[in-house]
C-alpha positions in Angstrom: 17.7 46.7 -19.1 19.5 46.5 -16.1 17.8 45.0 -13.5 19.1 43.0 -10.2 16.6 40.7 -8.3 17.2 38.6 -4.9 18.4 36.1 -6.6 21.8 38.6 -7.0 22.0 37.0 -3.2 21.9 39.8 -0.7 22.8 42.3 -3.4 19.1 42.7 -5.2 16.3 43.8 -3.0 13.6 43.2 -5.7 11.4 40.0 -5.6 10.5 39.0 -9.3 6.8 39.2 -8.9 6.9 42.8 -7.6 9.9 44.1 -10.5 7.5 42.5 -13.3 4.5 44.3 -11.5 6.1 47.5 -11.2 7.4 47.5 -14.9 3.7 46.7 -15.9 2.6 49.7 -13.6 4.8 51.9 -15.4 3.8 50.7 -18.9 7.2 49.5 -20.0 6.9 47.3 -22.9 10.1 45.2 -21.6 12.1 44.6 -19.1 15.5 42.4 -18.1 16.9 40.5 -15.5 20.3 40.7 -15.1 21.7 39.2 -11.7 25.1 39.0 -10.9 27.2 36.1 -12.4 23.6 33.8 -12.3 20.6 32.7 -14.0 18.9 31.3 -10.9 15.8 33.4 -11.6 15.6 33.2 -15.3 12.5 31.0 -15.8 10.4 32.6 -12.9 11.4 35.9 -14.7 10.3 34.8 -17.9 7.0 33.4 -17.2 6.1 36.5 -14.9 6.8 38.9 -17.3 5.1 37.1 -20.3 1.7 36.7 -17.9 1.9 40.4 -17.1 2.2 40.9 -21.1 5.7 42.6 -20.5 8.6 41.5 -23.1 11.3 39.6 -20.8 14.9 40.2 -21.5 17.3 37.4 -20.3 20.7 38.4 -19.4 23.5 38.1 -16.6 25.8 40.5 -15.3 28.9 38.0 -15.7 32.1 38.6 -14.1 34.9 38.9 -16.5 38.2 37.8 -15.6 41.1 40.6 -16.0 42.9 37.8 -18.3 42.8 34.6 -18.4 40.1 33.1 -16.1 41.9 30.3 -15.0 44.6 32.6 -13.8 44.3 33.4 -10.2 46.1 36.4 -8.4 44.6 39.0 -6.6 46.6 41.6 -4.4 43.5 43.2 -3.1 41.4 40.6 -1.7 39.6 39.5 -4.5 38.6 43.1 -5.6 40.7 43.3 -8.9 39.8 39.4 -9.5 37.1 40.6 -12.0 35.2 43.0 -13.9 31.4 43.5 -14.6 29.9 42.8 -17.9 26.3 42.7 -19.0 25.2 40.3 -21.4 21.5 40.1 -22.9 19.8 37.2 -24.8 18.9 38.4 -28.4 17.1 34.9 -29.1 17.1 31.2 -28.2 20.7 30.9 -29.6 21.6 33.8 -27.5 20.0 32.3 -24.2 21.8 28.9 -24.9 24.9 30.6 -25.3 24.4 33.0 -22.3 23.6 29.2 -20.5 27.2 27.9 -21.7 29.0 30.8 -20.3 27.3 31.2 -17.1 27.8 27.4 -16.4 31.6 27.2 -17.5 31.9 30.1 -15.1 30.5 28.1 -12.2 31.9 24.9 -13.2 35.3 25.6 -14.3 36.6 29.1 -13.1 35.8 30.3 -9.8 38.0 32.7 -8.1 36.3 34.8 -5.7 33.4 34.7 -8.2 32.4 32.5 -11.3 34.2 34.3 -14.1 34.5 34.1 -17.9 37.1 35.9 -19.9 37.5 37.1 -23.6 38.5 33.9 -25.0 35.2 32.0 -23.7 32.7 34.6 -24.6 34.0 34.9 -28.3 33.3 30.9 -28.2 30.0 31.8 -27.0 29.0 35.0 -28.7 26.2 34.1 -31.1 23.0 35.8 -30.4 24.0 37.8 -27.5 24.1 41.7 -26.8 27.1 43.1 -24.7 27.1 46.2 -22.7 30.1 47.9 -20.7 28.0 47.5 -17.7 28.8 49.6 -14.7 31.5 51.6 -13.2 32.9 48.0 -12.4 33.1 47.2 -15.8 36.2 46.7 -17.7 36.3 49.6 -19.8 35.0 52.0 -17.1 37.5 50.8 -14.8 40.5 51.4 -17.1 39.0 54.9 -17.7 38.7 55.6 -13.9 42.1 54.5 -13.3 43.8 56.6 -16.0 44.2 53.9 -18.6 42.6 55.6 -21.7 44.3 53.8 -24.1 43.0 50.4 -22.6 39.9 51.4 -22.2 39.7 51.9 -26.1 41.5 48.5 -26.4 39.2 46.6 -24.5 36.1 48.2 -26.3 37.6 47.2 -29.5 37.9 43.7 -28.5 34.6 43.4 -27.2 33.1 45.0 -30.6 35.1 42.5 -32.6 33.9 39.5 -30.4 30.2 40.2 -30.6 30.0 42.3 -33.7 29.8 46.3 -33.7 26.3 46.3 -33.9 26.1 44.1 -30.6 27.7 46.1 -28.1 27.2 49.4 -26.4 28.5 51.6 -23.8 26.2 52.0 -20.9 25.8 55.1 -19.6 24.5 55.5 -15.8 23.1 58.5 -13.5 22.6 57.4 -10.0 24.2 60.9 -9.1 27.7 59.2 -8.5 30.8 61.9 -9.6 32.3 59.0 -11.2 29.5 58.2 -13.2 29.6 61.5 -14.9 33.1 61.5 -15.7 32.5 57.9 -17.4 29.4 59.3 -19.2 31.7 62.2 -20.7 34.2 59.7 -21.9 31.7 57.2 -23.3 30.4 60.1 -25.4 34.0 60.8 -26.8 34.8 57.2 -27.2 31.5 56.2 -28.6 32.1 59.0 -31.4 35.6 58.1 -31.8 34.9 54.3 -32.2 31.1 54.5 -33.6 29.9 52.6 -30.8 26.4 53.5 -29.6 25.6 54.4 -26.0 22.6 53.1 -23.9 20.9 54.6 -21.0 20.1 51.9 -17.8 19.6 52.5 -14.5 21.4 49.8 -12.2 18.0 48.4 -10.6 18.7 47.1 -7.0 15.2 47.7 -5.5 11.7 48.3 -6.9 10.9 51.9 -5.5 12.7 54.7 -4.3 11.7 54.0 -0.6 13.1 50.6 -0.9 16.4 52.0 -0.8 17.1 51.3 3.1 15.9 47.5 2.4 18.8 46.9 -0.3 21.4 48.7 2.1 20.6 46.1 5.2 20.7 43.3 2.5 24.4 44.5 1.4 25.4 45.1 5.2 24.0 41.4 5.9 26.3 40.1 3.0 29.3 42.2 4.3 28.9 41.6 7.8 28.3 45.6 8.2 26.7 48.0 10.3 24.1 50.7 8.7 25.4 53.4 10.3 29.2 52.4 10.1 31.1 54.9 7.8 33.8 52.3 7.1 31.5 49.8 5.6 33.1 47.2 3.3 30.8 48.0 0.4 29.9 51.8 -0.5 26.3 52.8 0.1 23.9 52.4 -3.0 22.0 55.5 -2.3 18.4 56.0 -3.1 18.3 56.2 -6.7 19.1 52.6 -7.8 15.2 51.9 -8.4 13.2 50.9 -11.3 12.6 54.7 -13.2 9.8 55.6 -15.3 10.4 56.5 -19.2 9.8 60.2 -18.1 12.4 59.9 -15.2 15.0 58.2 -17.7 14.7 60.8 -20.5 14.9 63.6 -17.9 18.3 61.8 -16.2 19.8 61.8 -19.6 18.5 64.7 -21.6 21.9 65.3 -22.7 22.2 62.0 -24.2 18.9 61.5 -26.4 20.7 59.0 -28.2 21.4 56.7 -25.5 17.9 56.8 -24.4 16.7 56.1 -27.8 19.1 52.8 -27.7 17.2 51.4 -24.9 14.3 51.1 -26.9 16.2 49.8 -30.0 18.1 47.2 -27.9 14.7 46.0 -26.4 13.0 45.4 -29.8 15.8 43.7 -30.8 15.5 40.9 -28.0 12.9 38.6 -28.8 13.3 35.2 -26.6 11.1 32.7 -27.1 11.5 29.7 -24.5 10.6 26.3 -25.1 8.8 25.4 -22.2 6.9 22.6 -21.1 6.5 19.2 -23.2 8.5 15.8 -22.6 12.4 16.3 -22.6 12.7 12.9 -21.2 15.4 10.4 -22.2 14.7 8.2 -24.5 15.0 4.5 -22.6 17.1 1.9 -24.5 15.2 -1.3 -25.1 16.4 -4.5 -26.5 16.5 -5.1 -30.0 13.3 -5.8 -32.0 11.0 -3.9 -29.5 9.5 -0.6 -29.2 9.5 1.2 -26.0 5.5 0.6 -25.5 6.1 -3.1 -26.5 8.8 -3.5 -23.6 6.8 -1.6 -21.3 3.9 -3.9 -21.7 6.1 -7.1 -21.6 7.5 -5.8 -18.4 3.9 -5.0 -16.8 2.5 -8.3 -18.0 5.5 -10.3 -16.5 5.0 -8.2 -13.4 1.3 -8.7 -13.3 2.1 -12.8 -13.2 4.9 -12.4 -10.6 2.7 -10.3 -8.2 -0.7 -12.2 -8.5 0.1 -15.8 -9.8 -2.9 -17.5 -11.5 -5.1 -14.4 -10.5 -3.8 -12.8 -13.2 -5.1 -14.7 -15.8 -8.5 -15.0 -14.5 -9.3 -11.6 -12.5 -11.1 -9.2 -14.9 -10.5 -6.3 -12.8 -7.1 -6.9 -12.4 -6.5 -7.2 -16.2 -8.9 -4.1 -17.0 -7.4 -1.8 -14.6 -3.9 -2.3 -15.9 -5.2 -2.3 -19.6 -6.5 1.0 -18.5 -3.2 2.4 -16.9 -1.0 1.0 -19.6 -3.3 2.8 -22.3 -3.2 6.3 -20.3 0.6 6.1 -20.0 0.9 5.3 -23.3 -1.3 8.1 -24.5 0.2 10.8 -22.5 3.6 9.9 -23.5 5.2 8.8 -20.0 6.3 5.2 -21.2 9.9 6.4 -20.9 9.5 8.0 -17.7 8.4 4.5 -16.0 10.9 2.5 -17.5 13.7 4.8 -16.4 12.2 4.8 -13.1 11.8 1.1 -13.0 15.1 0.5 -14.2 17.1 2.3 -11.3 14.3 1.0 -8.7 15.3 -2.3 -10.0 18.9 -1.9 -9.7 18.9 -0.9 -6.1 16.7 -3.8 -5.3 19.1 -6.0 -7.2 22.0 -4.3 -5.3 20.2 -4.9 -2.1 19.7 -1.5 -1.3 16.5 -0.9 0.7 13.7 0.7 -1.0 10.5 2.3 0.4 7.3 0.2 -0.6 6.1 3.6 -1.8 5.5 7.4 -1.5 2.8 9.6 -2.4 0.1 9.2 -4.9 2.4 6.8 -7.1 1.1 4.0 -4.6 -1.9 4.3 -6.2 -1.0 3.0 -9.6 -1.1 -0.6 -10.6 1.4 -0.2 -13.2 4.0 1.1 -10.1 3.2 -1.9 -8.5 3.6 -4.9 -11.0 6.7 -3.2 -12.4 8.2 -3.2 -8.6 8.1 0.6 -8.2 6.0 0.3 -5.4 5.1 -2.5 -3.3 1.5 -2.3 -2.3 -1.4 -3.5 -4.1 -3.6 -0.4 -4.8 -6.6 -2.6 -5.7 -6.8 -4.0 -1.8 -6.4 -0.7 -0.3 -8.9 1.2 -2.7 -6.1 3.4 -4.0 -6.9 5.4 -7.5 -4.3 5.7 -10.3 -6.7 9.1 -11.6 -5.2 10.5 -8.0 -1.8 10.0 -9.4 -1.8 10.3 -13.4 -5.0 12.2 -14.5 -5.7 11.2 -18.3 -8.0 14.4 -18.4 -5.2 16.9 -16.8 -1.9 15.9 -18.6 0.8 16.7 -16.2 4.2 14.7 -15.8 3.5 12.0 -13.1 5.3 12.5 -9.9 7.1 9.3 -8.5 9.0 9.9 -5.4 11.0 7.2 -4.0 12.7 6.3 -0.3 16.0 4.6 -0.6 18.6 3.8 2.4 20.3 7.0 3.0 23.8 5.4 3.2 23.1 4.3 -0.2 21.2 6.9 -1.8 24.1 8.2 -3.9 24.7 4.7 -5.2 21.5 5.0 -6.9 22.1 8.4 -8.3 25.3 7.3 -9.5 23.9 4.3 -11.4 21.6 7.0 -13.1 24.5 9.3 -14.0 26.3 6.8 -15.3 23.7 5.6 -17.4 22.4 8.6 -19.1 25.4 10.5 -18.9 27.4 12.9 -16.5 26.2 15.8 -18.4 22.4 14.9 -18.7 22.4 14.3 -14.8 22.3 16.6 -12.0 21.0 17.4 -8.4 18.8 20.5 -8.2 19.2 23.8 -6.4 17.0 24.9 -3.5 16.9 28.6 -1.9 17.1 29.3 1.5 14.9 32.3 2.4 15.0 34.6 5.3 12.5 33.3 8.1 10.9 35.7 10.5 13.2 34.8 13.4 16.3 35.2 10.9 15.2 38.5 9.3 14.7 40.0 12.8 18.4 39.0 14.0 19.8 39.9 11.0 18.2 43.5 10.8 18.9 43.9 14.2 22.6 43.2 14.1 23.1 45.4 11.0 21.0 48.1 13.0 23.7 47.8 15.7 21.3 46.2 18.5 22.6 43.8 20.7 22.4 39.9 20.4 20.2 39.9 23.7 17.8 42.7 22.2 17.4 40.6 19.0 16.9 37.6 20.7 14.3 39.4 22.9 12.2 40.2 19.6 12.9 37.1 17.7 12.2 34.4 20.6 8.6 36.0 20.8 7.8 35.0 17.4 6.1 31.2 17.5 8.3 28.4 16.9 6.2 26.9 14.3 7.1 26.1 10.4 6.4 29.0 8.2 6.0 31.5 11.2 5.2 34.8 9.8 6.2 37.8 11.4 2.8 40.0 10.3 1.0 36.9 12.1 2.9 37.0 15.1 2.3 40.8 15.5 -1.2 40.2 15.4 -1.2 37.0 17.7 1.6 37.9 20.5 0.6 40.8 22.5 4.1 41.3 24.0 5.8 41.8 20.4 2.8 44.0 19.2 3.8 46.2 22.5 7.7 45.9 21.6 7.0 47.1 18.1 5.7 50.3 19.0 9.4 51.3 20.5 11.1 53.4 18.0 14.2 51.3 17.7 12.3 47.9 17.5 9.7 49.6 15.1 12.6 50.2 12.9 14.0 46.4 12.8 10.2 45.1 12.5 9.4 47.2 9.2 12.9 46.2 7.9 12.5 42.6 8.9 9.3 42.5 6.9 10.5 43.6 3.8 13.1 40.7 3.9 11.1 38.3 5.3 10.7 35.1 2.6 13.8 36.7 0.6 16.4 34.7 -0.9 19.3 34.6 1.1 21.5 31.4 -0.1 21.5 28.4 -2.3 21.9 25.0 -1.6 21.5 21.3 -3.0 17.7 20.0 -2.8 17.9 17.1 -0.5 16.5 14.7 -2.6 16.2 16.3 -6.4 17.7 15.0 -9.4 17.2 15.9 -13.1 17.8 13.3 -16.0 17.7 15.3 -19.2 17.5 13.7 -23.2 21.0 15.6 -24.0 23.6 18.0 -22.4 21.7 19.4 -19.6 23.1 22.9 -20.6 20.9 22.8 -23.8 18.2 23.7 -21.3 19.6 25.0 -18.2 22.8 26.7 -16.3 24.6 24.5 -14.0 26.8 25.6 -10.8 28.3 23.8 -7.9 27.3 23.2 -4.2 29.7 23.8 -1.3 31.2 20.0 -1.6 31.8 20.5 -5.3 28.7 18.2 -6.6 27.2 19.7 -10.0 23.6 21.2 -9.5 21.1 23.0 -11.3 20.8 26.9 -11.4 17.2 26.5 -11.7 14.9 25.2 -8.7 12.4 22.0 -8.7 9.3 23.9 -10.4 11.5 25.5 -13.1 12.9 22.2 -14.1 9.9 21.2 -14.4 8.7 24.1 -16.3 11.2 23.4 -18.8 9.8 20.0 -19.2 12.9 17.9 -17.8 12.4 14.7 -15.9 13.0 15.6 -12.1 13.0 12.8 -9.3 13.2 13.2 -5.5 16.0 10.6 -4.4 14.7 10.6 -0.5 16.5 9.3 2.0 14.8 7.2 4.8 16.7 6.0 7.7 13.9 3.8 8.7 14.5 1.5 5.6 18.1 1.0 6.9 16.8 0.2 10.7 14.7 -2.7 9.1 17.2 -4.0 6.8 19.5 -4.3 9.9 17.3 -5.5 12.3 16.0 -8.4 9.6 20.1 -9.3 9.6 20.2 -9.6 13.3 17.1 -11.7 13.2 18.6 -14.0 10.6 21.9 -14.1 12.9 19.8 -14.8 16.2 17.1 -17.0 15.2 18.2 -18.1 11.6 15.1 -16.7 10.2 15.4 -15.1 6.9 12.7 -12.4 5.9 12.1 -9.7 3.6 10.6 -6.5 4.4 7.7 -7.4 2.1 7.1 -10.6 3.9 6.6 -8.9 7.0 2.8 -9.7 8.1 0.6 -6.7 8.0 -1.9 -8.3 10.3 0.1 -9.8 13.2 -1.8 -9.5 16.5 1.0 -8.6 18.7 1.6 -5.5 16.5 -1.6 -4.1 16.9 -1.7 -4.6 20.8 1.6 -2.9 21.0 0.2 0.2 19.2 -2.9 0.0 21.1 -0.4 0.0 24.6 1.4 3.1 23.4 4.5 1.5 23.4 5.5 3.2 20.0 8.7 4.6 20.8 11.0 4.2 17.7 8.0 3.1 15.4 7.8 4.9 12.2 5.4 7.5 11.9 3.6 7.0 15.2 6.2 7.7 18.0 5.5 11.3 19.0 3.8 11.9 22.6 0.6 12.9 20.6 1.0 9.5 18.3 1.2 7.5 21.2 -1.9 9.4 23.0 -3.9 8.9 20.1 -2.9 5.3 19.5 -4.1 4.4 23.1 -7.6 5.6 22.1 -7.8 4.7 18.7 -8.3 0.7 19.0 -6.2 -0.3 16.1 -7.4 -3.4 14.5 -5.6 -3.8 11.5 -3.8 -2.0 8.7 -6.6 0.0 7.4 -6.7 1.6 10.8 -3.4 2.6 10.9 -3.8 4.0 7.5 -6.6 6.3 8.6 -4.7 7.2 11.8 -1.7 8.6 9.7 -4.2 10.5 7.9 -6.2 12.2 10.4 -3.1 13.1 12.7 -2.2 16.4 11.2 -3.3 20.0 11.3 -7.1 20.3 10.2 -8.3 16.8 10.4 -6.7 16.1 14.0 -10.0 17.9 15.1 -11.8 14.9 13.9 -10.2 12.4 15.9 -12.1 12.7 19.0 -15.6 11.9 17.0 -13.8 9.6 14.5 -13.0 7.1 17.6 -16.3 7.7 19.4 -18.2 6.5 15.8 -15.8 3.8 15.6 -16.5 2.4 19.2 -20.1 3.0 18.8 -20.3 5.6 21.3 -22.4 8.1 19.2 -25.0 7.6 16.2 -24.3 9.1 13.1 -26.3 9.4 9.5 -25.1 9.6 5.9 -26.3 12.9 4.0 -27.1 10.3 1.1 -27.2 6.4 1.3 -24.4 6.3 -1.7 -22.1 8.0 0.8 -22.2 4.9 2.9 -20.5 2.8 0.3 -17.9 5.3 0.2 -17.1 6.0 3.8 -18.4 3.1 5.9 -14.8 2.1 6.5 -14.3 5.7 8.0 -17.7 5.8 9.9 -18.8 8.4 7.8 -15.8 10.8 8.0 -14.1 11.8 5.0 -10.7 11.7 5.2 -9.4 10.7 2.1 -9.0 12.7 -1.1 -9.8 9.7 -3.0 -13.4 9.4 -1.3 -14.5 12.9 -2.4 -13.1 11.6 -5.9 -15.1 8.2 -5.5 -18.1 10.3 -4.0 -18.4 12.8 -7.2 -17.9 9.7 -9.6 -20.6 7.4 -7.5 -23.4 10.5 -7.1 -22.8 12.9 -9.8 -21.2 10.5 -12.5 -18.1 12.4 -12.8 -15.2 10.2 -14.3 -12.4 9.8 -11.8 -10.3 12.2 -14.0 -13.3 14.5 -13.5 -13.2 14.4 -10.1 -9.2 14.7 -9.5 -9.9 18.1 -11.3 -13.1 18.6 -8.8 -10.8 17.6 -5.9 -8.2 20.3 -7.2 -10.7 23.0 -7.4 -12.1 22.5 -3.9 -8.5 22.5 -2.8 -7.5 25.8 -4.5 -10.9 27.4 -3.2 -10.8 29.7 -6.4 -14.8 31.1 -6.1 -15.7 31.1 -10.0 -14.2 28.0 -10.5 -16.0 26.5 -7.3 -19.2 28.3 -8.6 -19.2 26.1 -12.2 -18.0 23.0 -10.3 -20.9 23.2 -7.9 -23.5 23.5 -10.7 -22.3 20.7 -12.6 -22.2 18.5 -9.4 -25.9 19.7 -8.7 -26.9 18.7 -12.2 -24.8 15.4 -12.5 -26.6 14.1 -9.2 -30.1 14.8 -10.6 -29.5 13.4 -14.2 -27.4 10.1 -12.5 -29.2 9.6 -9.1 -32.4 11.7 -8.9 -30.9 13.7 -5.7 -32.9 17.0 -5.1 -30.9 20.1 -5.4 -31.2 21.1 -1.9 -29.8 17.8 -0.9 -27.2 18.1 -3.7 -25.7 21.2 -2.5 -25.2 20.1 1.1 -23.5 17.0 -0.1 -21.1 19.1 -2.4 -20.6 21.6 0.5 -19.9 18.4 2.9 -17.2 17.4 0.0 -16.0 20.8 -0.3 -15.1 21.1 3.5 -13.5 17.7 3.6 -11.6 18.2 0.6 -9.6 21.2 2.1 -7.9 19.0 4.5 -8.5 15.3 3.1 -5.4 13.2 2.6 -4.1 11.1 0.0 -4.7 7.6 0.8 -1.9 6.3 -1.5 1.0 8.1 0.7 -0.9 7.0 4.4 -1.1 3.4 2.9 2.5 3.5 2.0 3.9 5.0 5.2 1.1 2.9 7.1 3.1 -0.3 5.7 6.2 0.7 6.9 5.0 1.9 10.0 3.7 -1.5 10.4 6.7 -3.4 9.4 8.8 -1.3 12.2 5.9 -2.2 14.6 6.0 -5.8 14.0 9.9 -5.8 14.4 9.5 -4.4 17.6 6.8 -6.5 18.8 8.1 -9.7 17.7 12.3 -8.9 17.8 12.4 -6.1 20.2 16.3 -6.9 20.9 17.0 -6.8 17.4 14.8 -4.0 16.8 16.2 -2.0 19.6 19.7 -2.7 18.5 19.2 -1.8 15.0 17.6 1.5 15.9 20.6 2.6 18.5 23.0 1.9 16.2 21.3 4.6 13.4 21.2 7.2 16.4 24.8 7.4 17.2 25.0 11.0 16.6 21.8 11.8 18.2 22.2 12.2 22.1 18.6 12.7 22.5 17.7 9.8 20.3 20.3 7.5 22.2 18.8 8.7 25.7 15.3 7.9 24.7 15.9 4.3 23.2 17.9 3.3 26.0 15.4 3.8 28.4 12.6 2.4 26.0 14.8 -0.7 25.9 15.6 -0.9 29.5 11.4 -0.3 30.1 11.4 -3.3 27.9 13.6 -5.8 30.0 16.5 -5.2 27.4 20.0 -4.9 29.1 22.2 -2.6 27.7 25.6 -3.1 28.0 28.8 -0.7 28.1 31.4 -0.9 25.2 33.7 -3.4 24.9 36.9 -3.7 23.1 36.8 -7.1 22.3 33.1 -7.8 21.7 31.8 -4.5 20.4 31.6 -4.0 16.7 
């Protein structure tokens, strides 16, 4: 009933899945999550508990101001600035009121902590149950300070606000002497006021043996040392773990009614959340038109704009567009596309650089004709079903790249159009990586900086490096871990690794709702004061809200500024989309590996690969970007040999040649796996996308079903023998594991080609633009200056009269 997870930020050592799993293991019918002052983990907890068959009770241990929440006065460094108060949602109305309370605390009344007060609680009390919480609760604090009359008065206020049946005096027994005093006082107070008692354990870690992990977290939070008797926060002790029903009954044998209240309270809470669905704003359309009619008009107009006369004569174009529009209408995502079209159109009208595409959205013809993307999916053989599968309905995901300097203008436009209260940026949570966990634990345990660095520096410097993997892969680290002091640090770091440490604003995520966001989720502020959600990207999506990635890509600004300089120096005016993708000098530059400053291909490894790849056109560049990643990178040598005719190869089946001839029999795109399933086994592209997903997840039971379906399809459609069909399936499965999304590769190859063209044809203007946008990066300045000098471009010192 009173549990803190890692979302209590350095004051809870419970990971949500572990907490729910332990409740299930203890055969508990229900469990509550009541993190300090926030609802960060509410959706993750709700879904995990539902999946486990345990009733989820969503709550929050809020911070209660001692008086008016807007009054900011403290004589003890914030210790007297708030009390604790526990709130639990009985139903959906209570959950929404909890959201409003927590949001108001975060947006309006932060003083050391985000605080509510009695007045605010009275405005949003329906559907909520409240308890007096822990020793830091308002009633307990008044009693312990000798203010019994105040304690009784405060209790009366809570009973009046929530209703006498919805307020409980919460009793604890963690072995603390103050708790015993409060229990006895509450027994008398409860009897005198007819207020029920409820027994609870203030859970901060899952199992008893995890107590040390909680202590270390608190020390990290307070910059304390584990063995320092003067630590800023009192030790929790070994009893703040998730106890069984039997343990609780034994602890509270003198309070049987309080134990019964726990079960009764759990029965009264029955929250059913409305997750999923489509909670997108209804896009406003011209009078006399439905959204579908307006959507189709924009698409047809865009088709004519993109293709001219071909729009009326090309059957493939018209059928593809009709198919995509039909799927979008059937799946209910018309408003989604109109919303994206609208703010992309706004950005372009304002002269804000927008990328040609990103991710699977580049595979959509609708996206192209609406101007959301700028590359023709038919030209590059891109598949709509990779983006929006009609046989697996889930919201489309269109990510956009904007000039980072003007990205905020687009977000402001969206905020103004749909309302300040309906748009917010999205939170993200920073977790403790292996190195950070070692450094934090080492400091808390009294290790010197040098000693902790000696351990941390042995962990490989790769993204997502795991301490457990490092112990297996680095002999010196494994040897050091046998030393007693190091062993203690390693063991604790393993417990903390991956745990949430802080919150921040997602670099790109924005949510747009059809109404006030607080009808769906709680809000908070980031360090700059900007409003953001308390739920992360995944949870925002689970609710069914429209979430977008407004990404900043500096390269777009470089291109725009370079084109401006080209116009100033040569008089030639050009738009990014008008840059030719078949320019001879562009590919000569790439093949010479003179790629410094060229998007996506400027790393030393990429330059070496370009030198052997023999790039002849944009398709080669698309393949290069897809191949140059961990996994498929091992195929580069074989790919190049086949490309240059230095090695012979054969196709497992003649039909595979139609699919992979452009990549010399090497399947490097996810779209090729999908096309193979359609051509060989008769899958629809929607079914083929499901096959691709299954292959990527490698679930044995699902793969066994897919294997048999594929084999039977091959026999039925192309009379392929079972043994050969199995070999083909294994081949597809192998490549599906690391195949790349061609739509994304194509979109980024276009940007790479644009930058290579500018460097090859307008070197001075391009290098000037590059340098202008790296003024805060001394390493890049040195690199680009040296490259400019290699190219014969003079770099002049700043001049007060001519430098701009």
